[in-house]
C-alpha positions in Angstrom: -47.1 56.1 26.8 -44.4 57.8 24.7 -43.8 59.0 21.5 -40.5 56.4 21.5 -42.2 53.6 22.0 -44.3 54.0 18.8 -42.4 52.9 15.6 -42.9 54.6 12.1 -45.8 52.5 10.0 -42.7 51.9 7.3 -41.2 49.4 9.6 -44.7 47.7 10.3 -44.2 43.8 9.6 -46.1 43.0 6.4 -46.2 38.8 7.4 -49.3 38.8 9.1 -48.1 39.5 12.5 -50.9 41.4 14.9 -50.3 44.6 16.3 -51.1 47.7 17.6 -51.5 50.8 15.6 -51.8 54.5 17.1 -53.8 56.7 14.7 -55.0 60.4 14.4 -58.7 61.4 13.6 -60.1 63.8 11.3 -61.0 65.5 14.3 -56.9 65.5 15.2 -58.1 63.2 18.3 -55.0 60.0 18.9 -56.7 56.8 19.6 -54.8 53.3 19.9 -56.6 50.7 17.3 -55.3 47.2 18.9 -54.7 43.9 16.8 -54.2 44.9 13.2 -52.3 43.4 10.7 -51.3 43.9 7.1 -53.6 41.5 4.8 -54.6 41.8 1.2 -57.3 44.5 0.2 -60.7 42.8 -0.4 -60.9 42.4 -4.7 -57.1 43.9 -5.0 -54.2 41.5 -4.2 -52.0 43.6 -5.1 -52.4 45.8 -2.2 -51.8 46.0 1.2 -54.0 46.9 3.6 -54.7 47.5 7.3 -57.1 44.8 8.5 -58.6 43.9 12.4 -60.1 41.0 13.3 -63.7 42.4 11.9 -62.6 45.0 9.3 -59.9 47.1 7.6 -58.8 50.3 9.2 -61.3 53.5 8.7 -60.1 55.9 6.3 -61.1 58.4 8.8 -58.1 57.3 11.1 -54.5 58.3 9.9 -51.8 55.8 11.3 -49.1 57.7 12.8 -47.0 54.7 14.3 -46.9 50.7 15.6 -46.0 48.6 18.2 -46.2 44.9 18.7 -49.4 43.4 21.2 -48.0 43.4 24.6 -45.4 46.5 24.6 -42.0 47.3 23.6 
């Protein structure tokens, strides 16, 4: 997988579209978190957070880029 496949997080869709996110851990390990979308934060409907099928993205992971599910 090349860096060119990942788009800047600022351009990630905020309409409920599900996408994959490339993240970096506090230990400097890069991982892909599949199946995230932007959704309203619990108890704060003015803020959007990255949300998965069971929970929100860990605060220990820093999102680096996104790409649509299934590639390109």
